[in-house]
N, C-alpha and C positions, 0 to 999 in steps of 0.2 A: 378640141382642147388646145388652148394656148397657154404655155408655161412662161411666166416672166421671172427671169433670174435677176436678183439684185446683188450687185458686186460693190465692193468698197471703192473709195476714191483712188484712182491710179496713183501709185507712189513708186518712185525709182527704187529698185531693190526688193520690192514686195510683189512677187509674181507667182508664188507657189500655188495659192488657191486658184488664181485665174488660169494657170497652166493646167491644173487638174481638171477644172470644169470645161476647159476648151475641148478636152477629149470626150467629155460627155456630150457636148454640143454636136460633135461629129457623129456620134452614135444616134442622137435624136434626129439629125438630118437624114441619116440612112433609113431610119424607121418611120420617116414621114410625120414626125411629131412637130407641131408648130411651136416656136419659142421666140422669145425676145430677150436680149441682154440689156439691162439698165444699170449704168455705172453711176455711183454717187458723185454728183458734181460739187458737193460741198465739203468743207472741212468740219471738224467736230464743233468748232466755235459757232457754226451756223446749224446747230443741232435741230432746231424747230423747222427751219427751212427744208432741211433734208427729210425730216419726217413727213412734212406736207407734200414734198415732191414725190416721195415713195407712195403715199396714199393715192395720188393721182395716176399712178402707173400700174395699178393692179391688173392681173390677168385672171384667167379661170383658175390657175394655180400659181401661187407666189412662192418662190424658192430663194431664200437668203443664203448665199453660198458660203458665208463664214465671215468672221472678224467683226462685222457691223451688226452684231446681235440685236442692238437697240432699234434697228431699222423696222422691226416688226410692230412697234408700239401703236401705230395708227393703221396697221393692216388688218384685214379680216382674219381673225384667229381660226376660222373654220376652213380656210383654204390656203394657209401659209405654212411653209416648212422652213425650219431653221436648221442648217448644218453647223454643228459645233465640232471644231477640230481639236481644241484643247481649252483649258482654263488657266493658261500659263500666267495670266495677269494676277491671279490670286497668290502666286508665288513670287512674282517679280515686284509687285507694288506693296507699299506700306502706307499706313495712316489714311488720310482722306482719299488718295488715289485708289487705294485698295477698296475702300468702302464704295466709291463711285463705280469702280469696275464691277463689284459684286451686284450693285443695284441695277445698272444699265446693261451689263453683259450676261449676268447670271440670273438673278432673282426674277425681275420683271418679265424678260422674254420667256423664260422657261415656265413660269407660272401662267402666262397668258396663252401661249400657243398649245394647240392640240397635237402638233406633229413636230417631233425633233428627230433629226438623224445625227448620229455620231460616227466617227471614222474608225473606232476601235472599242473593244470592251474596256480598255483602260480609261478612255474618255467617258464612257457610260458610268463606270464606277465613280469617277470624279463628280459627275453631275449628281448622281444619287447620294453622294456623301453630303452635298449641300441642299439638295431638293429631293428628298426621298419619295415624295408624292408624284414625281415625274416618271415613275417606273413604267407605267402602261402606255406612255406616249413616245417612248424612245425606240427608234429603229437603228440597229447597227448595220451600216453599209460601208464596207471598207473602201479606202482609197484604191485606185487602180494604177497600174504601172503606166507611165506617161512617156516612155522611150521605146524604141523598137526592140523586140525580143530576138536576139541573134540565134543562129543555128549553132549547135554544139561544135561543128567543124571549124568554127571561127575562134576557138580558144587559142590564145597566144600569151606567152610570158616573155619578159625581158631578162637579159642576163643580169642587169642591175635592177632589182625590183622597184617598181614605181608605186608609191603610196599616194592615194587621193584622200583629201579631207574636205568635206563639203559643209560649209556653214561655220561661222565664227562667233555666234552669239554666246552668251554666258553658259547656256545649257549644253553647248557643244563640247565643253570640256577640253578646250584647246591647250591650256597650260599643262595638264597631265599628259596629253598626247605628245606635246613637244618634249617633255621630260623623258617620256618613254622611248623616243627616237634618237636621243643623244648617243653619238658614236656608232650608230648603225649604218652600214653601207647600203643606203637606199636613196632613191630620188623622191622628193616630197613636193606635192602640189597642193596648195590650200586655196579653196574658193571662198572668198569673203574678206572683209576688211579686218585686219589685225589690230588689236589694241596695242598701245605703246609698251605695256608690260610684256606682251608676246614678242614684239619686235626686239626688245632687250634680251629676252631669253634666247631668241634665235642668234643674235649677235654674240652674246656671251659664250655660247656653246658651238659656235661656228657651224650652225646648221645651214645646209644649202637648200633653200626652198624657192619654189616658183609660186608667187602669190598673185592671184587673179581676182578681180572684182567686177561685178555687173556684167558678166558674160552672157551671151545669148543661149537659148535652149540648144541650138545646134552645136555651139562650142562646148556646152556642158556634156552633151552626149559624146562628143569626141574625147573629152577628158576621161569619161568612164571607160570608153573603148581602149584608150591608151594605158589605163591604169591596170596594175596587177592586183592591188588590194585597196578596198575602201575601208578606211579606219574611222569607225563611227561609234565610239563608246560614249554616247550621249548620256547626260544626266537626267534629261526630261524630254519626252516627245509625246505628242498626241497620237502620232502614227509611226513616222520614220520612213518616208517615201524613198530617200536615197538608198535604203537597203534593197528595195525592189528594182530601182533604176540600175544599181550595180549588178545585181543578179541577172537582169535582162541583157546586160552587155558583157556577160561572161567574166565578171570581175569578182574576185574573192571578197568576202565580207567579214570584218571583225566588228562586233557590236556589243551592246550592254546586255547583261544577264537579268535585266529588269523589264517589266511591261512598259510599253507594248512591243519593244524591239525583239524580245525573245520569242513572242508569238508570231510576229510578222515575218521574221527570218526563217522560222521553222528549223529544219536541220541544215539549212544552207548557210550557216555562219558559225564562226567561233565566238562563243559568248564569254565575256569577261566582266569582272567587277569594275565598273567605271571609276571607282574611287581608288583603285589600286594601280599605280604606275607600273609596278612589277608585272601584274597580270597582263596589262596591255602590251608591255614590252615583250614578254614571253610568247604571246600569241603572234606578234609580228615575226619574231625570230623563228618560230615553228614553221610559218608559211614561207619565209625567205629561204629556209634550209631544205624544204621538201616540195619538189614539183608534184610528186604523187598526191600530197595533201591538198595542194592548190587545185589540181584537176578534179579530185573527189569533191571538193567544196563547190566548184563551179557547176558540176553535174547536179548536185543536190539543190543548189540555188536555182538552176533552170527548172527543175521539177516543181519548185515552190512558186516561182513567179508566174507560171502559167495560170495559176488559180486567180490571179489578180488582173485578168485582161479586161479592158474597157467594155468589150462586147458582152461579157458575162455579167458584170456588175451594173451596167446601165439598165438592164432589165429590172433590177430591184428598184431603181428610182422610178421607172415608168409604171411599175405595178403600184407604187405608192401614189403617184399622180392620179392613176385611174381610181384608186380606192377613195381619194379625196373627192373626185368628181361624182362618184356613185353616191356618196353620203350627202 
């Protein structure tokens, strides 16, 4: 068996899917599964060239790792898997862009293929909302934690609590987060490029923040390790990998009380209404004021994150590859 993985065109700042599957590749190597990674060399304006390129690169099993759903259109439907992380474009785009996204990213790929994997039940529900007939072709295989899982004896907290915020896109809820942190005695690190309105909010309220962008995986792991609290009350996620990354690094988590974050975090997070600045603020204050609550949350987070190890979840992909070959 040789599995060919099809990845999107490399773009600065877009590495989450690639980072995730790089850990799967390590597991496949350990299990002696042959595979090849094919990166899309074309931009979307060369749509047909990209499709023809992919058609020439097929393996025994084809696996589109995400984002470029349309890459399946000339691939063999009987041996191609598409992983769908989310359908965020249906919420972000309007007019013609939304229609194009629906046709090329949702309707045609899902209708064509026999095998779809999604990273959460939340994403599965979204797919079925638009394509109910896809029910029997969907397999839920969770994302896995992509950072080292520390031992419990490595729990540490700072005298002045360090808050970590990962991601600054619209769905990350940055404005409400910043409002919630006004006048709190905490250190704030934000990973991602801030909009001008966010910079103005920081300046107007004298918030002291460390803003980093385009950092390496190693640097990101260091920021989780240094942080006391991951503040992640996102408005929309297909999964919410930062939750697991923080739990693996003995960092407390505050996240949203909506799917999929509430399921992914299990008991290892404080859940808040992401639309309520007051709830976000009160959760931060609760953890700032109580080391006992912080230690309890780290312990529960560690119990949760172990369920998402690459070793365990890679078996689900391998079983699906073998199922395709047998058929």
